C-alpha positions as CSV (number, residue, x, y, z in Angstrom):
1,M,31.5,-69.0,0.4
2,E,29.9,-72.3,1.7
3,T,31.3,-75.9,1.5
4,E,30.3,-77.5,-1.8
5,E,29.7,-81.3,-1.9
6,I,29.5,-83.4,-4.8
7,S,28.0,-86.9,-5.0
8,L,29.7,-89.1,-7.6
9,Y,28.1,-92.0,-9.6
10,Y,31.0,-94.3,-9.0
11,D,28.9,-97.5,-9.5
12,K,28.0,-96.4,-13.1
13,L,31.4,-94.6,-13.9
14,P,34.1,-96.0,-11.9
15,R,37.0,-95.0,-14.3
16,T,35.6,-91.4,-14.7
17,C,35.1,-91.0,-11.0
18,E,38.5,-92.3,-10.2
19,Y,40.1,-89.9,-12.7
20,F,38.2,-87.0,-11.1
21,I,39.2,-88.1,-7.6
22,N,42.9,-88.2,-8.7
23,L,42.8,-84.8,-9.9
24,C,41.2,-83.8,-6.6
25,N,44.0,-85.4,-4.7
26,G,46.8,-84.3,-7.0
27,D,48.9,-87.4,-6.7
28,K,48.5,-89.6,-9.8
29,I,48.1,-87.7,-13.2
30,K,51.2,-86.0,-14.4
31,K,52.0,-83.6,-17.3
32,N,55.4,-82.5,-18.0
33,G,56.6,-84.2,-14.9
34,E,54.2,-82.3,-12.5
35,Y,51.2,-83.8,-10.8
36,L,47.9,-82.1,-11.9
37,W,45.3,-81.1,-9.5
38,Y,42.3,-78.8,-9.0
39,K,43.6,-77.1,-5.8
40,N,44.3,-73.4,-6.9
41,S,42.8,-74.0,-10.3
42,T,40.2,-71.4,-11.6
43,L,36.7,-71.1,-12.8
44,H,37.4,-69.9,-16.2
45,R,34.1,-69.8,-18.1
46,I,30.5,-68.8,-17.2
47,V,27.9,-69.6,-19.9
48,K,25.1,-67.5,-18.7
49,D,22.2,-69.8,-17.5
50,R,23.9,-72.8,-19.0
51,W,27.0,-74.0,-17.3
52,L,30.3,-73.2,-15.5
53,Q,33.6,-74.6,-16.4
54,F,36.3,-75.3,-13.9
55,G,39.7,-77.0,-13.9
56,D,41.8,-74.9,-15.9
57,L,45.1,-76.3,-15.0
58,G,47.2,-73.8,-17.0
59,Y,47.2,-75.7,-20.3
60,E,44.4,-73.9,-22.1
61,N,42.6,-76.9,-23.3
62,N,45.7,-78.5,-24.4
63,F,44.4,-81.9,-23.4
64,T,47.2,-84.8,-24.2
65,D,46.7,-88.3,-24.1
66,E,48.6,-88.5,-20.8
67,T,45.9,-86.2,-19.2
68,T,42.7,-87.4,-20.8
69,I,40.5,-90.5,-20.5
70,E,38.0,-92.1,-23.1
71,A,34.3,-91.7,-22.6
72,E,33.1,-94.4,-20.2
73,N,29.5,-94.1,-21.0
74,F,26.6,-91.6,-21.3
75,T,24.2,-93.0,-18.7
76,I,23.8,-90.0,-16.6
77,F,21.8,-87.1,-18.2
78,H,22.1,-83.4,-18.0
79,D,18.6,-83.0,-16.9
80,R,18.9,-80.8,-14.0
81,R,20.9,-78.2,-12.3
82,G,24.2,-79.1,-10.7
83,V,25.1,-82.1,-13.0
84,I,29.1,-82.4,-13.0
85,S,30.7,-83.7,-16.4
86,L,34.0,-83.7,-18.0
87,A,34.8,-81.2,-20.8
88,N,36.6,-82.5,-23.8
89,D,38.0,-81.5,-27.1
90,G,36.6,-84.3,-29.2
91,K,35.3,-87.9,-28.9
92,N,37.0,-90.0,-26.3
93,H,39.3,-87.2,-25.4
94,N,37.9,-86.0,-22.0
95,G,40.2,-83.9,-20.1
96,P,40.6,-82.4,-16.6
97,Q,38.2,-79.5,-17.1
98,F,34.8,-80.0,-15.7
99,V,31.4,-78.5,-16.3
100,V,28.6,-77.8,-13.7
101,S,25.2,-77.3,-15.3
102,L,23.3,-74.4,-14.2
103,N,20.0,-75.9,-15.9
104,P,19.1,-78.8,-18.0
105,N,21.4,-79.3,-21.1
106,P,20.1,-82.2,-22.9
107,W,22.2,-81.4,-25.9
108,M,25.2,-82.5,-23.7
109,D,23.9,-86.1,-23.1
110,K,25.9,-87.8,-25.7
111,Y,28.7,-85.4,-25.9
112,Y,29.9,-84.8,-22.3
113,V,30.2,-87.5,-19.8
114,A,28.3,-86.8,-16.7
115,F,29.5,-88.4,-13.5
116,G,28.4,-86.4,-10.5
117,Q,25.9,-84.1,-9.0
118,L,26.3,-81.1,-6.7
119,I,24.3,-81.9,-3.6
120,D,25.4,-79.0,-1.4
121,G,26.6,-75.5,-2.7
122,A,23.4,-74.0,-4.2
123,K,24.2,-70.6,-2.7
124,T,27.7,-70.6,-4.3
125,L,26.3,-71.5,-7.7
126,E,23.9,-68.6,-7.4
127,Q,26.7,-66.3,-6.5
128,I,29.0,-67.4,-9.3
129,Q,26.4,-67.2,-12.0
130,Q,25.6,-63.6,-11.2
131,L,29.2,-62.6,-11.7
132,Q,29.9,-60.2,-14.7
133,T,31.8,-61.7,-17.5
134,F,33.8,-60.6,-20.6
135,Y,33.3,-63.1,-23.4
136,E,32.2,-65.7,-20.9
137,S,35.4,-65.1,-18.7
138,P,34.6,-64.1,-15.1
139,L,35.9,-60.6,-14.3
140,L,36.4,-61.8,-10.7
141,K,38.8,-64.6,-10.1
142,I,37.3,-67.7,-8.5
143,I,39.8,-70.2,-7.3
144,I,39.4,-73.8,-5.9
145,T,41.0,-73.4,-2.6
146,E,40.5,-76.9,-1.3
147,C,39.9,-80.5,-2.7
148,D,39.0,-83.3,-0.5
149,N,37.5,-86.7,-1.5
150,S,36.2,-87.6,2.0
151,E,33.1,-89.7,2.0
């Protein structure tokens, strides 16, 4: 697959972007004494024509206070394909899982904190959204093999 590149809205959401970068680097956020990071994590949900959900770090949505951050703001809208936002399991309980919009999802605007935009990786999105699923779980395992926060 091609290289995917994300642009972060660091000027508008510095804490959220820093949280995401820390999970890309795998050197700051711990759970049960182990550093969490996206490398080798999986795409675990495909909602057809709506979004992809990544960052399943093996805790099955068991977001704990040590691995979550509060919602910084909702200034970035889910108004186009490729918007990146944090998943959550309730208000101000944003966890390490992240969502990539496949289409505009305006209902997410006040629920999920959007903090980035996919700027390179359209072919990969196309390939992934065509995968067969079983109850929104992809039948083919998709793994994040590299994380790099290069500018």
